[in-house]
N, C-alpha and C positions, 0 to 999 in steps of 0.2 A: 426271269433271268435278271441279274443286276450286279451292282457294285456295293460292297459294304465298306464303310469307313470306320476304322477302329482307332480311337484316341490312345489306347493303352495296349496296342498289340492285338493279334488275332485271338479271339476268345476260343476258337475251335482248336487252336494249337495248345490251349490250356485245358482243353477238355470240357469247356462250358457248352451247354446246349445253345442252339441258335436263338431260342426265344429269349434268352437272357442277355443277348448282345446289346439290345437297346438302340442300335444304330444300323439301319439298312438303307442303302441308297442315300446315305447322308441325312436321314430324317430322324429326329429324336422321337422316342416312344413308339416307333414302328416295329412291332414284334413279329408280324406275319412274314414267313419265308415263302419263296416261290417255288422251291424245289427241295426234295429231301437230300440233295447232294450238299456236302459241306463246302463252304467258301474256301478258296485257295489264296494264300497271302501273296500279293504281288510285291509290296514293299512294306515299310513300317506302318503305313497308315491305310492302305487299301487292300482289299481282297476281292476276288471275282467269283461268281457262281457258274456261269456258262462254261462248257468245255470248249477248248480251242484246238483246231487242227491246222497244221501248216503244210502247204503243198509246195514242193520244190521240184520243178522240171529241170532235168540235167542231161547233158551229153558231153562226156569227156571232161569233167570238172573235178577230177581227183585232187588237183593241186589247190583248188579254190574251196573245197568243201570244209576243210578244217577252219578256215576263216569264217565261213558262213555259220557253222555250228557254234562257234565261240560267241556269236552275237545273239543266239536264240535264248529267250528267257527260260528260266528253270520251270516256270509254272505252265508252259505249253503242254497240253495233254497228249498230243499225237503229232508226229512228223511223218509225212508221206513223201517219199522220194520217188519220182517217176523217171526211170532211166530209159533214154532213147537210144538203146543199143550202143552203149559206150564201149570203146575198145581199150580203155585204160583201166585203172583200178578204182573207178568211181564208186561202184557198189561196195567193194571191200572197205574203202576209206570211210564211206558213210556208216557202215556197220561198226567200224572201229570208233568213230567219233560219237555215235549215238546208238548204243546196243539195242535199244527198243524200237528202232526205226521200222517203218513199214515200207517195204520195197515193192514197187509196181513196175513191171517190165512193159514198156510201151510197144504195142503191136503195129500201130500206124506210124505216121511221120508228122512232124510239125509241132510247134509249141501249143497250138490250140488243142490238138489231139492229145498231147501229154497232160494238159490241165484237165481235160474232160475225164481222162482215166484217173487222175489224182482225185478229183472231186468225188467221183463215184466210190472211191475207196475210203473217204473220210467218214468218221463217226461223230465228230464234234458238233456242237451247236453253232459254232462260228468257224468259218473257213477263211484262212489267210493265205494268199499266194505271194511268194517272193521268188527272186531269181537265185540261181545257184552259182553265179560267177563272182560273188562278192560285192556287187554293185548296190545291193539293198541291205540295210542295217536291220537285223532282227530285233534290236533294242527298241525300234520304233513300233513294234507290234502293239504295244500297250496303247499307243495313240489310236490305232484303228479299233481295237477292242473297246476302248473308252467311248469312241464315237458311236459304236453300235449299241452298247448297253445304255447309253444316254438317250437312245431313241431312233437312231438311224437304222435303215435296212441295209444300206450298202455304203461302205466307207471307201472312198476313191482317193488313192494317192496322187499328189500333185507336186511337181518340181518347181512350180512357178507361183505358188501362193505363200504369202507372209514370209515365214522364216525358212522356206524350202530352198532348194538349189540343186545344182548338178555339176559334177566335175568332168562329166563324160560327153555331154551333148555338144555337137559341133553346130556351126551356123546353118548348113543345109537341113539338118534334122530339126533344129529350132524353128526355122522358117516354115518347114513342111508341117510340123506339129501345130504351129500357130494357124496356118491356113486351114488345115483339116479340122482343127478344133472350132474355128470360126464357122465353118460349114455346118458342123453338128449343132452348134448353139443356135444358128438361124433356123435350121430345119426342124429342130425338136424343142425349141424354147428353153434350152438348158443354159447354164452359165459356167461351163467348165473352163478352167484355166489350163488344163493339161488333158490330152486325150490318149496319148500313146505310151502310157507308163504301166509297168507290170506289177506294181505294189498295190493290191486291193484286198478288201475283206468284205464278207457278207454273211448274213445268217444262212445257214445251210437250208432252212426251210424255203428260201427264195430261189434255190437253184433251178427248180422247174420253171419258175416265172421267167428266168433269163433265157431259157431255151437255146442254149449255145449249140451251134452246128457248123463251126468252121475249124480249120486245121492249123492255120499259120499264125504269124505275129499279129494279124488283124483281130485276133480273139479279144484283145483288151478293148479295142474300139467297139466291137460288137457288144461286149458286156456293158460298157458305159451307155451305149445307145439303148439297149433293151432294158436296162435298169430304169431309164427314164420313161420309156414307152410303157413299162409295166406299172408306172406310178409309184415306184419305190421311193422312200425318203432317202435322199443321197447327201452325204456329207463329205466334202473334200478334206483331206488330211495332209498337212505339209510334210514333205519327205525330202531327204537329201540323197541324191544318187551319186555313188562313187564310181570311179573307173574300175573296169574289169581288172582283177589282179593278175591273172595268168590267162594265156590263150588269146584267141581272136574271136570277136563277135560274129555270129551268124546273120546279123541284121544287114540287109541290102536296102539302102535308102530309097532308091527309085522303084525297084521291084516291089518291095513291101509297101511303099507309099501308094503305088498304083492299086494294090490289093485292098488297102484300107479305103481308098477313094471309092472303089467298087462296092464295098460294104456300105458305105455311107449312102451312096445313091440308091442301092437296093433297099436299104432299110427306110429311107425317106419315101420311096415310092410305095412301099407297103403301108407305111404310116398314113400317107394321104389317102390311099384307097380305103383303108379301114375307117378313117374319119368320115369319108363320104358315105360309106355304108351305114354308119352309126347315126348320121344326121336324119331326123324324122322328116318325112315328106309333108309339106304344108300345102294344102289345097283350099282354095276359097269356095265357099258354098254359093251356088247360083242364087241370084236375087229373087227369082220367081218361085222358089220352093215354098210350100205352105209352112206356117209357123208350127213349131213343135207341139205335139199333142199335149205335153205336160203343161205348156203355157195356156192352152185352150181350156183345159180342165180347171186350172187355177182361176181363170177369168169367170168361168161359169159358176164357180162356188161363191162369187160375190153377189150373185143375183138373189 
């Protein structure tokens, strides 16, 4: 999987075979391709090979979805909308905005449950998760995809790195995020700048390694922790969070913060227990044991 850089447009759009492109992953004279699929042009200079699925968990977001879909790149292969029993026109609006959308009706409850259902329905090489309230910009998806094709296994959005920012986070949420993020960094040796953000992407082949099994907003924290525990190559991607356009957020700062803290403690406990089990037992040999037979035979051969 990779990125192709084309100085004079996409050769596939002109009907040229991949072997004649001359530029794959930005290297001259590299003619081997990694997949029989054609590259898809992202902009005037770049094209991508891996397929991309976008998962959007929603509940009563009919007014926000037109805004969300306007930001999605045209080169995204699959959009999976997970509807959490909406009572408005969410599903109808989604189909109107994106006729080829895949609709998944959530049977359980909670954001984590919705994401798991969406992930299971994805067929792309790369899975990107965004919010359906207009707070995440689909135009940033290229940043996450670029990080993955450049070598990362897991691209983690951050509102607090380099050019990132947030129009929505308030002081209690900011402080809580900083404290919880610090706990994770200490417990797992990570260097995260943001812990509780829902804009992330990863190669679908790593979904089993994440082993997600939670239902609520704490799913993002669990993903970040388990990606680190699994030894995945993680790249933080600067992202700007906007205010929710319409409606009221379902986030509860103290309740959800408590659930996130419980996940951190639980994961840290499991992590320490596993490391103890993996440490080899070191036992010192008693001084009065006879010398090894191999050494004795070697000495005898000198006579």
